[in-house]
C-alpha positions in Angstrom: 128.3 53.8 87.1 125.2 51.3 86.1 123.7 50.9 82.6 121.0 53.4 83.4 123.4 56.2 84.7 125.6 59.0 82.8 128.7 60.8 84.8 129.4 64.4 83.4 131.8 66.0 84.9 131.9 63.7 87.8 128.4 64.1 88.4 126.2 60.9 88.2 122.7 61.2 86.5 120.2 59.1 86.5 117.1 59.2 84.2 113.5 60.4 86.3 110.7 58.2 85.1 107.9 60.4 83.6 105.5 58.8 85.8 106.9 60.7 88.9 103.9 62.4 90.5 103.4 66.2 89.9 103.5 67.9 92.9 103.4 71.7 94.3 106.7 72.1 95.8 107.7 74.5 98.5 111.8 74.8 99.0 113.1 77.1 101.7 113.6 80.5 101.2 110.4 81.1 99.5 111.0 79.0 96.0 107.4 77.6 94.9 108.2 74.9 92.1 105.5 72.5 90.3 106.7 69.4 88.3 107.6 65.9 88.6 108.6 65.0 92.0 110.9 62.0 92.6 113.2 61.7 96.2 116.2 59.4 95.9 118.1 59.2 99.0 118.2 62.8 100.5 118.0 64.5 96.9 115.0 65.8 95.5 114.7 65.8 91.8 111.9 68.0 90.2 111.4 67.3 86.4 109.6 69.2 83.7 110.1 72.1 86.6 108.4 75.4 86.4 108.9 77.8 89.0 105.3 79.7 89.8 106.1 83.3 90.3 102.6 84.4 90.7 99.9 82.2 92.1 96.8 84.1 90.7 95.0 82.3 93.2 91.7 83.9 95.2 91.9 80.5 97.6 96.0 80.7 98.0 98.4 77.8 97.0 96.4 74.8 97.5 94.1 76.2 94.5 97.0 75.1 92.4 96.1 71.4 92.7 93.9 71.8 90.4 95.9 73.1 88.0 96.9 77.1 87.2 94.7 80.0 87.1 94.3 82.4 84.1 96.5 84.3 86.6 99.1 82.5 87.4 102.5 82.9 86.1 105.3 80.0 85.8 108.9 80.2 84.5 110.3 77.1 83.0 113.0 75.7 85.4 114.1 72.4 83.6 115.2 70.0 86.5 115.5 71.1 89.8 117.1 69.3 92.9 117.3 69.9 96.2 118.3 68.2 99.6 115.1 66.7 101.0 116.0 68.7 104.1 115.4 71.7 101.8 112.1 70.8 101.1 109.6 72.6 103.7 106.1 71.1 102.1 104.7 69.1 99.0 101.3 69.2 97.7 99.8 66.4 95.5 98.6 67.8 92.4 96.3 66.7 89.8 98.9 65.4 87.2 96.1 65.9 84.1 95.0 69.1 85.0 99.0 70.1 84.4 100.3 68.1 81.8 99.7 70.8 79.4 101.9 73.0 81.4 104.8 70.8 82.3 
């Protein structure tokens, strides 16, 4: 354990920089998440995460790069962790457009 990590119940945790890029992340089993994306080895961490319950778009998922629409439904998810192989795709998003929503 370094001074930058903490162990809780045998799991080691490290802070994720808030300057991590904002990405739309499609995970296995159809989960769509938006948040600050970080990869450490084989673990993906998405902080300030929101599950995208309803896209609310007319031009598909990619429209959300520009931020949520008035019809988008987001559910708070805190910190989401997944194995790197569980990531189907990531899409870079406009951090400024998402700032008020994360």
